[in-house]
Structure formats: C-alpha cells, structure tokens
N, C-alpha and C positions, 0 to 999 in steps of 0.2 A: 442163419448160420450155414456156412458152406459145408456140403457133404463131400469130403475129399475122395470118397470111394465110389461116387456115383458114376454111372455110365450114361450112354445116350438115352434121352427121355423121349417117349412117344410124341410125335408132332413137333419136336424142336430139333433143329440142326445146330450143333455146336462146333465151331472152328477155332483152333488155336492159331493165331497169327504171329509168327516170329520174324525177326529181321536182323540184319547186320550183326551176325554172330562173330565174324572176323576171327576165325581160327588163325592163330599166330599172335593174337592179342585178345583171346577169348577170356571170359570170366568163368573159371571152372565151377565155382559155387552156384552161379546163376544157371549154368548149363545143366548141372545135376538137378537143381530144383525144377527147371522146366521139364527135364526128362521124366522126373518122378510125377509131375502133374499130368503128363501125357499117359504114363502107365496107370496111374490111379483113377483118372477121370475119363479116359477112353473117348476123346473127341471124335467126331465123325471124320475130320480131316485136319491136317496140319499144313499151313501155307507159310513158306519161307520166302519173303520178298527180297532176296538178294544179299550180296556181300557175305557169302559163307567164309571167305578168306580175307586176309589182310593184304598180302602181296602176291597172291596167286602162285605161291611156291608149291612144289610137289608135296612137301611134308604137311603143309597146311591143308591141301586137298585130301591127303590120306586121312588126317584127323577128322576133317569135316565129313567125309564120306562114311567113315566108321561110325560117327555119331548119328548121322542121318539114317543109315541102314539099321541101326538098333531101335529106331522108333517103330512101335507096333501100331501104325495107323497109315492110312493113305496120305502121301506127301506129294506136294508139288513145289518146285524150287525155281524161282526166277533168277536170271543172271543179273549180277550187280556189277557196277563199274570196277570194283576191287577184284572181281573174279576174272577179269581179262589179264592174260600174261603181261607182267610189267617189264621183265628183263629180256624176254625173247620176242623181239618184234616180228620175226618170221612166223613164229607160232601164233602170235596175236592176229596176224592178218590171214594166215592160211588155215589154221585149225584152232581157233580160240577156245573151243569147248572140249578139246581132246582130254583134258585132265578131269572132266566130268564123266568120262565114259562109264565109270562104275555105277553111277546113278542116272544113266541116260534116260531110263524109263520114267524118272521123276522130273526131268528137266523141262520146265515150262509145259507141263502136261495138264490137260483139262481133267478135272475131277467132277464126276456126275454123282450127285447125292439125291435122295428123294425130294423132288421138287426144286432142287437148287443145283446150279452148275457153277464151278469155279473155273474161269477162263483166263489164261495168261496173256499178257501183253508185253512185248519186248521193248525196253527203253535204253539198254546199254549198247554202246556202239564201239566198234573196233577203232574208228578214227572219225574226226569231225573237222569241219572247216572253222575251227576256233581252237585256241590254245588249251582250254580247259576241257579235256576229254572225260572228266568225271561227271559232267552234267548229262542230263537225259536227252534223248532224241527219239521221238516216235516217228519212224520212217513211214512212208506211204504203204510199203509192202508189209511192214509189221502190223500196222493198223488194219489193213485189208484182211490179213490172216485172222486176226482176232474177231473182226466183224463177221467174217464168213462162218467162224465157229459159232458165234452168237446167233446168227440168222438161221443156222441149221438146227438149233435146239427146238424141242417141242414148245408149242405155244403155251404160255403161262408159267414157263420155267423162271424162277427167280435167279438173277444173274449177279455173280460177284466177279469182278475183274481184279487180277493180281498183277502188279507191276513194281519195279524197283523204285523208280523216281516218282515223287509226287508230280502230277501232271501240270499243275499251275501253282503259282504262289497266290496267296490270298491277301497280302498287304498291298499297299498302293505304291510302294517305292520299288525301284529296280526294274529290270527287264524280265522277259519270260524265263521261268525256271527250267522248263523242258521244251526243247524245240518240237513243235508239232503237238504239244500237250493240250493246248486250248482246242485245237481242231479235234483231237481224239476225244476230249471230254464232251464236246458237243455231240459227236456221233454216239457216244455211250449214253448220253442223256436222251437222245432220240430213240434209243432202244430200251429205255426205262430200266437201265442197270441199277440194281439195288445199292451197290457200293463199289468203290475202287479202293483196294488195299495196297499200301505202299510202305516203303521204309526210307532209308538213306539219310534222314535228318537226325536219327538217334533219339528222338523224343516222340512220344505218342501224340496224336491229334485226332479229332473227330469233327469235321467241318462240312457245311453245306455250301457247295459252289454253284452259283447261278450261271446258266448258259443261255444262249438265244432261244433254245428249244426246251428249256426246263432245268430243274436243279439236279445235281449229282452229289451224293455223299462221298466224301473223301476221308478214309480212315488210315492213319499211319501208326506203325508199331515202333517201339523204342528199340534199344539194343540189348544184347546179351553178352556184350564184350566189355573190356575195360576202357573203351573209347567213349566215356560218358560225356554228356553235355549238360543239359539242364535237369535231368532226372536220373534216378537210379536204374539199374538193369530191370527190364520188364518185357512182357509180351502181352498181346491182346487176347482176351477171350471174347469171341463173337457168338451171339446166340440169335438164331433166326426162327421166328414162329409167327404164323398168320400174317406174313408179309411185313412184319416188324423186325428190325434189327437193333440189338442192344450191344454195347461195347463196354468191357471192363478192362482197364489197363492194370494188370496184376504185376506186383513187384515185391521183392524180398523185404523192402523197408516199410511195407504196409502204408505207403502214402496213398491218400484218397485219389480216385481216378480223376476228378476235376483238377486237382493240384498237379497231376502228372501231365496233363495235356497242354501243349502249347497253343497259343491263341491264333497263330498263323504260321505258315511255312516260310522260313527265311528265304530272301530273294535269290540267293545263290545256292540253295539246296544244301547248305552246310549247317550244322548245329550252331545256335547263336553263341557268340563269344564277346559281343560288345558289352561295355560296362552297364548300359541301360537295359540289357535284355535279361530275361528271367534266370534265376539261379536255383539250384536244388534246395528243396525244403529241408533236406537232411545235411546240407553243407558238407558234402563229401566229394564234390566234383573237382578233379585236379585242374590246375591252370593250363597245363599242357598235357598232351597224350603221353602215356608211358612209352618207353623205347620199344621198338620192334626188333627182335633178334632172329 
C-alpha cells in the first residue's frame, strides 16, 4: 500500500518526471493532483521534460511559472517545441527563452543528488532545414555541452539525462524521429547513462534501445494536459536504488503501469492516431484536441 505522506527514504532517490503540461490547454484536476503528490511525498527532484505551454503565449508562461515556482522541490525544466514563440518570429530567433526569465535558474539546469546527477540535453530548435519544426534536433553543440557536463561528474555517479524529444523511434517504419538522436544515444551509452527521460508523445513508455556500444534505457512521461492520446493524464515516479531504476506511471484513473505504457515511439514523435494503434483503457480520449483559446 502506498504511503502518501512518505518523504525521501535512505539509500533511495525518488524523482517525479512530468512532461507536456501545456498551459493554455492544461488539465486543472491533473495539475492539482500532481502538485499534492509532490507536497505529500517530497521527491528528491522534479524533472519537467518540456512543453510547459501550448502556444508560448505570455499568459501561458505566467500560469506555468506560477505553478512551477510553487513546487517545494528542486526542479529542472527542458525546453519543448511548444515553448518556442509561435507568433513572434523575431523573438523566436533572437530571444526564444526570454519568457522563461522568471525560472531561468531551473531552465535546463543540472541537478546533483547523492550519487545521482540529472543532466539536461537540448532537443528543441528555433528553426530546421525541414518544414516540421516540432521534431527534435540534437545539434553537435548541444550534445557536446551535455557530454562535457557528464564527463566532469565524479566517477561512479549514476547519470540521468533529460530531454524533450525521444531520441529515436523503436519501430521499424519511418525515418529518424530526432535528428542527431541516434548519435546522441550512442554517446550516452558509451558513458553508461542510467536512463534518458523524455516527453513529447503524451504517452508513457519504458524501453531499452540497443546501440553499437551498448543499451540505453529510454523512459517517457505522459501528459498533464487535455491533449490526451492513448492514456489518461499521468506522470512518472522514478526510484533509483543500488544501481537499479524502477518506473511507475501514475495516473488519476488508476490504470496499471503496463497498460499505460506504449510499446514503441511513433515514427513522427506524435501521439498515435491511426485506427490500428492503441486506445485508452478508460475510453475517454477525444477524437480531436479541445480548442485552444
């Protein structure tokens, strides 16, 4: 039975992994539930793997920052593709993170815990040489910055990497999910990274991806917004103890974790929509997204 009032336990690191909150289309009940879980259970850290907003509007940032600042825990926030200015192209290219200034100290910041480090990796781009800018791109400079942080850590540190986009798809169809993702995953495998946390697809997953130099665990969080896909609103509880990592996809509908997790990452990094793809066990998923105002 879960002890809802428990705090950090000796020898165990507990991380709450949230993603795709999408203020502007957020789910207030899910957000309040997640906030209460953080208050009652006192995780060592909270990782938000991007898409705090829906359209990067000022009012969405204000709401997101107010919610983030109220969390009584160390927080690191990745930039998501929805967090880039949509309507102001000058700002997008010149100062894309200006609206984050109130939580600048949390923005893609490394968190160092006893024996564990959470290291960010940037995957959202201001522009790309393709029409769909929502997809991920791990640039050489972004990867180098993350690898330098990892290489500077004390020997024996267990490393968690946080990024918005899943680095690769795991199915056999389609092209690469994130440009530079396979290269990044191989470099992370070379450094024996414990897991890569991501979001973007709005359904949780927990997969082992093989690379030329060894396996890497890929863990994805669901959404706390009304932009539901295959599963109800959720976040991941991640526990690390004795070099072992366990994941529980927690949700208000009490769907079992194996039923919450998708089997692979969709080829275009968007939640599945085809008729032959999985549907919610609770049959509450809308056919189309609710309108954004």
